One Martini backbone bead per residue (centre of mass of N, CA, C, O) as a GRO file, in nm:
protein
  263
    1MET     BB    1  13.087   7.966  12.425
    2PRO     BB    2  13.047   7.659  12.414
    3LEU     BB    3  13.021   7.410  12.619
    4SER     BB    4  13.177   7.176  12.774
    5GLU     BB    5  13.147   6.857  12.897
    6ASP     BB    6  13.261   6.941  13.186
    7ALA     BB    7  13.019   7.115  13.281
    8LEU     BB    8  12.843   6.875  13.385
    9LEU     BB    9  13.027   6.853  13.665
   10GLN     BB   10  12.908   7.089  13.766
   11PRO     BB   11  12.693   7.188  14.018
   12ALA     BB   12  12.501   7.382  13.843
   13CYS     BB   13  12.418   7.124  13.647
   14LEU     BB   14  12.282   6.968  13.848
   15GLY     BB   15  11.950   6.854  13.785
   16VAL     BB   16  11.944   6.948  13.479
   17ALA     BB   17  11.763   6.939  13.214
   18ALA     BB   18  11.839   6.857  12.876
   19GLU     BB   19  11.823   6.963  12.567
   20SER     BB   20  11.807   6.779  12.253
   21PHE     BB   21  12.007   6.793  11.945
   22GLU     BB   22  12.170   6.703  11.656
   23ASN     BB   23  12.121   7.005  11.530
   24LEU     BB   24  12.078   7.335  11.441
   25ASP     BB   25  11.859   7.299  11.228
   26GLN     BB   26  11.639   7.200  11.427
   27VAL     BB   27  11.620   7.465  11.580
   28GLN     BB   28  11.564   7.656  11.334
   29ASP     BB   29  11.298   7.528  11.262
   30GLN     BB   30  11.154   7.618  11.528
   31ILE     BB   31  11.194   7.917  11.490
   32GLU     BB   32  11.041   7.958  11.221
   33ILE     BB   33  10.774   7.845  11.315
   34PHE     BB   34  10.730   8.044  11.539
   35LEU     BB   35  10.733   8.304  11.369
   36SER     BB   36  10.488   8.227  11.191
   37GLU     BB   37  10.287   8.200  11.440
   38VAL     BB   38  10.344   8.486  11.621
   39LEU     BB   39  10.364   8.746  11.453
   40PRO     BB   40  10.059   8.814  11.421
   41GLU     BB   41  10.032   8.867  11.730
   42CYS     BB   42  10.249   9.073  11.772
   43ARG     BB   43  10.131   9.284  11.580
   44ARG     BB   44   9.876   9.357  11.759
   45HIS     BB   45  10.075   9.493  11.991
   46LEU     BB   46  10.167   9.726  11.836
   47LYS     BB   47  10.208  10.040  11.885
   48GLY     BB   48   9.981  10.228  11.666
   49LEU     BB   49   9.820  10.052  11.465
   50SER     BB   50   9.513  10.141  11.509
   51ASP     BB   51   9.593  10.477  11.455
   52GLY     BB   52   9.882  10.514  11.283
   53THR     BB   53  10.130  10.591  11.486
   54ILE     BB   54  10.353  10.377  11.396
   55LYS     BB   55  10.499  10.572  11.191
   56LYS     BB   56  10.665  10.724  11.435
   57ARG     BB   57  10.835  10.486  11.451
   58ASN     BB   58  11.125  10.328  11.471
   59GLU     BB   59  11.328  10.067  11.419
   60LYS     BB   60  11.436  10.022  11.707
   61ASP     BB   61  11.166  10.039  11.852
   62LEU     BB   62  11.020   9.810  11.708
   63ALA     BB   63  11.232   9.583  11.765
   64SER     BB   64  11.210   9.596  12.066
   65SER     BB   65  10.906   9.536  12.093
   66LEU     BB   66  10.908   9.268  11.940
   67CYS     BB   67  11.112   9.118  12.122
   68LYS     BB   68  10.930   9.112  12.375
   69TRP     BB   69  10.699   8.947  12.257
   70LEU     BB   70  10.855   8.705  12.167
   71GLY     BB   71  10.948   8.637  12.459
   72ARG     BB   72  10.665   8.587  12.567
   73TYR     BB   73  10.585   8.354  12.379
   74ALA     BB   74  10.822   8.172  12.449
   75CYS     BB   75  10.741   8.137  12.744
   76GLU     BB   76  10.445   8.029  12.704
   77ARG     BB   77  10.560   7.777  12.515
   78GLU     BB   78  10.832   7.654  12.622
   79VAL     BB   79  11.078   7.708  12.471
   80VAL     BB   80  11.442   7.686  12.411
   81PHE     BB   81  11.397   7.996  12.337
   82THR     BB   82  11.495   8.336  12.286
   83PHE     BB   83  11.513   8.709  12.294
   84ALA     BB   84  11.760   8.955  12.178
   85ASN     BB   85  11.847   9.288  12.201
   86GLU     BB   86  12.117   9.427  12.086
   87GLU     BB   87  12.341   9.208  12.006
   88PRO     BB   88  12.641   9.119  12.002
   89ASP     BB   89  12.863   9.018  11.791
   90LYS     BB   90  13.070   8.738  11.785
   91ALA     BB   91  13.267   8.824  11.544
   92ARG     BB   92  13.177   9.149  11.581
   93LYS     BB   93  13.188   9.355  11.851
   94SER     BB   94  13.120   9.639  11.698
   95ARG     BB   95  12.854   9.486  11.648
   96THR     BB   96  12.495   9.460  11.610
   97ASN     BB   97  12.208   9.282  11.662
   98ASP     BB   98  11.883   9.335  11.657
   99MET     BB   99  11.864   9.009  11.681
  100ALA     BB  100  11.882   8.722  11.910
  101VAL     BB  101  11.885   8.380  11.935
  102ILE     BB  102  11.851   8.217  12.251
  103PRO     BB  103  11.873   8.042  12.511
  104SER     BB  104  11.692   7.964  12.755
  105VAL     BB  105  11.692   8.014  13.098
  106GLY     BB  106  11.511   7.740  13.141
  107VAL     BB  107  11.766   7.614  12.983
  108ALA     BB  108  12.068   7.539  13.091
  109LEU     BB  109  12.090   7.290  12.879
  110LEU     BB  110  12.181   7.293  12.530
  111GLN     BB  111  12.192   7.036  12.307
  112ILE     BB  112  12.413   7.029  12.014
  113GLY     BB  113  12.519   6.757  11.975
  114PRO     BB  114  12.835   6.788  12.143
  115GLN     BB  115  12.710   7.055  12.245
  116PHE     BB  116  12.673   7.332  12.487
  117PHE     BB  117  12.428   7.578  12.558
  118ASP     BB  118  12.384   7.921  12.641
  119PRO     BB  119  12.264   8.253  12.682
  120ASP     BB  120  12.549   8.350  12.527
  121ASP     BB  121  12.436   8.209  12.279
  122HIS     BB  122  12.381   8.164  11.939
  123LEU     BB  123  12.111   8.052  11.698
  124TYR     BB  124  12.014   8.331  11.569
  125ILE     BB  125  11.958   8.592  11.318
  126ILE     BB  126  11.818   8.938  11.323
  127GLU     BB  127  11.706   9.171  11.086
  128ALA     BB  128  11.588   9.516  11.079
  129LYS     BB  129  11.341   9.692  10.867
  130LEU     BB  130  11.223   9.947  10.674
  131LEU     BB  131  10.921   9.980  10.461
  132PRO     BB  132  11.020  10.224  10.376
  133THR     BB  133  11.282  10.415  10.399
  134PRO     BB  134  11.371  10.678  10.541
  135LYS     BB  135  11.476  10.971  10.506
  136ALA     BB  136  11.770  11.106  10.485
  137ARG     BB  137  12.016  11.239  10.652
  138ALA     BB  138  12.273  11.418  10.693
  139GLY     BB  139  12.536  11.192  10.589
  140GLU     BB  140  12.382  10.902  10.510
  141GLY     BB  141  12.284  10.891  10.242
  142ASP     BB  142  12.130  10.652  10.037
  143ARG     BB  143  11.845  10.464  10.186
  144SER     BB  144  11.623  10.345   9.979
  145ARG     BB  145  11.780  10.032   9.971
  146GLU     BB  146  11.839   9.907  10.270
  147TYR     BB  147  11.731   9.623  10.267
  148VAL     BB  148  11.974   9.553  10.060
  149VAL     BB  149  12.132   9.848  10.018
  150GLY     BB  150  12.359  10.095  10.096
  151ASN     BB  151  12.440  10.382   9.968
  152TRP     BB  152  12.353  10.425   9.657
  153ALA     BB  153  12.506  10.688   9.567
  154GLY     BB  154  12.794  10.534   9.674
  155ARG     BB  155  12.847  10.268   9.489
  156GLU     BB  156  13.135  10.349   9.340
  157SER     BB  157  13.277  10.322   9.596
  158PRO     BB  158  13.542  10.137   9.727
  159THR     BB  159  13.442  10.238  10.044
  160LYS     BB  160  13.172  10.131  10.082
  161SER     BB  161  12.948  10.065  10.305
  162SER     BB  162  12.767   9.811  10.503
  163THR     BB  163  12.414   9.881  10.561
  164GLY     BB  164  12.256   9.666  10.444
  165GLY     BB  165  12.086   9.396  10.513
  166MET     BB  166  12.176   9.182  10.295
  167GLU     BB  167  12.466   9.290  10.269
  168ARG     BB  168  12.569   9.200  10.551
  169PHE     BB  169  12.544   8.897  10.497
  170LYS     BB  170  12.718   8.878  10.229
  171GLU     BB  171  12.978   9.029  10.373
  172GLY     BB  172  12.997   8.921  10.690
  173TRP     BB  173  12.861   9.103  10.927
  174HIS     BB  174  12.634   8.884  10.930
  175GLY     BB  175  12.604   8.549  11.020
  176GLN     BB  176  12.858   8.428  11.099
  177GLY     BB  177  12.847   8.071  11.088
  178PHE     BB  178  12.574   8.075  10.940
  179LEU     BB  179  12.304   7.926  10.731
  180ARG     BB  180  12.083   8.088  10.904
  181SER     BB  181  11.848   8.362  10.872
  182ALA     BB  182  11.687   8.690  10.933
  183MET     BB  183  11.424   8.912  10.818
  184ILE     BB  184  11.258   9.223  10.920
  185ALA     BB  185  10.971   9.400  10.805
  186PHE     BB  186  10.838   9.727  10.826
  187VAL     BB  187  10.549   9.805  10.669
  188MET     BB  188  10.440  10.144  10.584
  189ALA     BB  189  10.386  10.093  10.266
  190GLY     BB  190  10.233   9.918  10.072
  191THR     BB  191  10.236   9.626   9.930
  192ALA     BB  192  10.390   9.333   9.938
  193ALA     BB  193  10.397   9.290   9.636
  194ALA     BB  194  10.530   9.565   9.560
  195ARG     BB  195  10.784   9.530   9.741
  196HIS     BB  196  10.881   9.274   9.615
  197SER     BB  197  10.940   9.390   9.331
  198GLU     BB  198  11.134   9.616   9.433
  199VAL     BB  199  11.351   9.432   9.565
  200ASN     BB  200  11.412   9.266   9.307
  201TYR     BB  201  11.501   9.504   9.138
  202TRP     BB  202  11.749   9.580   9.309
  203ILE     BB  203  11.888   9.301   9.263
  204ASP     BB  204  11.899   9.315   8.952
  205ASP     BB  205  12.078   9.571   8.951
  206LEU     BB  206  12.323   9.431   9.091
  207ILE     BB  207  12.370   9.219   8.875
  208SER     BB  208  12.414   9.431   8.634
  209HIS     BB  209  12.558   9.637   8.871
  210PRO     BB  210  12.821   9.614   9.028
  211ILE     BB  211  12.982   9.666   9.327
  212PRO     BB  212  13.308   9.727   9.395
  213SER     BB  213  13.308   9.658   9.715
  214HIS     BB  214  13.205   9.385   9.661
  215LYS     BB  215  13.270   9.032   9.728
  216ALA     BB  216  12.973   8.955   9.659
  217ALA     BB  217  12.778   8.824   9.434
  218TRP     BB  218  12.498   8.880   9.250
  219ALA     BB  219  12.197   8.675   9.213
  220ALA     BB  220  11.907   8.502   9.163
  221ASP     BB  221  11.905   8.374   9.457
  222ASP     BB  222  11.863   8.667   9.602
  223ARG     BB  223  11.583   8.648   9.545
  224LEU     BB  224  11.253   8.673   9.643
  225VAL     BB  225  11.047   8.405   9.772
  226SER     BB  226  10.758   8.287   9.820
  227VAL     BB  227  10.574   8.177  10.115
  228ALA     BB  228  10.372   7.945  10.201
  229GLY     BB  229  10.084   8.012  10.457
  230LEU     BB  230  10.030   8.297  10.516
  231SER     BB  231   9.787   8.512  10.519
  232GLU     BB  232   9.695   8.828  10.443
  233SER     BB  233   9.523   8.871  10.714
  234SER     BB  234   9.779   8.844  10.919
  235GLY     BB  235  10.009   9.076  10.826
  236VAL     BB  236  10.206   8.843  10.711
  237SER     BB  237  10.497   8.790  10.521
  238GLU     BB  238  10.679   8.540  10.313
  239PHE     BB  239  11.029   8.476  10.251
  240THR     BB  240  11.304   8.367  10.038
  241SER     BB  241  11.674   8.324  10.038
  242ARG     BB  242  11.985   8.258   9.852
  243ASN     BB  243  12.306   8.362   9.981
  244SER     BB  244  12.591   8.463   9.895
  245ARG     BB  245  12.937   8.490  10.002
  246SER     BB  246  13.216   8.588  10.110
  247GLY     BB  247  13.454   8.399  10.031
  248ASP     BB  248  13.418   8.064  10.177
  249ASN     BB  249  13.138   8.090  10.241
  250SER     BB  250  12.849   7.978  10.275
  251PRO     BB  251  12.550   7.996  10.207
  252ILE     BB  252  12.263   8.191  10.301
  253ARG     BB  253  11.946   8.147  10.451
  254LEU     BB  254  11.672   8.373  10.413
  255ARG     BB  255  11.414   8.482  10.624
  256HIS     BB  256  11.122   8.671  10.534
  257PHE     BB  257  10.946   8.910  10.749
  258TRP     BB  258  10.641   9.093  10.679
  259ILE     BB  259  10.500   9.375  10.842
  260ASN     BB  260  10.201   9.523  10.864
  261CYS     BB  261  10.179   9.890  10.962
  262PHE     BB  262   9.890  10.029  10.808
  263SER     BB  263   9.625   9.804  10.891
   0.00000   0.00000   0.00000
């Protein structure tokens, strides 16, 4: 939990300069700018990219490697945050986030509004997926649309689990309490433009044919919209979506960063 103001009086906090922001939105602006700037550089360091063997690496392996490079660039740039891999979710301890952005250990006290945050606190959540999703193994269900929604073959079941990337945010399994988060796709085949059309087709299908187990309805705002900025030669494409959530949660804005892993 964020530190109370009384923590400032503790000896461990004395003499440590605190970084201060008016609100979390300001920090998340910096996080998304950082991701736009350094992901093309991180991409170059992913093992197997040059000889094509990167396709043999799985989702968790790639996410772990990327997290380490993001942490290195965060350290070099002396930003107020860093990156943690497979971080337990604060709202649901039984689940883990592929990556969480946390205060840098070099900033002992990060003040956001009236609260103080330390490296045990989350500032931003990132979910990682492969595009296309690898062929499912026995018992996994249809994973073909997992960037958006999991177990497509079992979509009519009232007890269908929420294993899709965007699905987890909409159903409140990830990013609960946040108004912004991100998804990273490791694109293993096809152009970003073709995958963009495919993902939006899956979303349109959910709009037309709602899944019984979903508490949050899918709508046009869930579709991915291209973000201008990175050139195609950078190997990273950006999109954004505004996604309604279940219950009385406010919509969450997702930033989508797609990393070309096949050229």
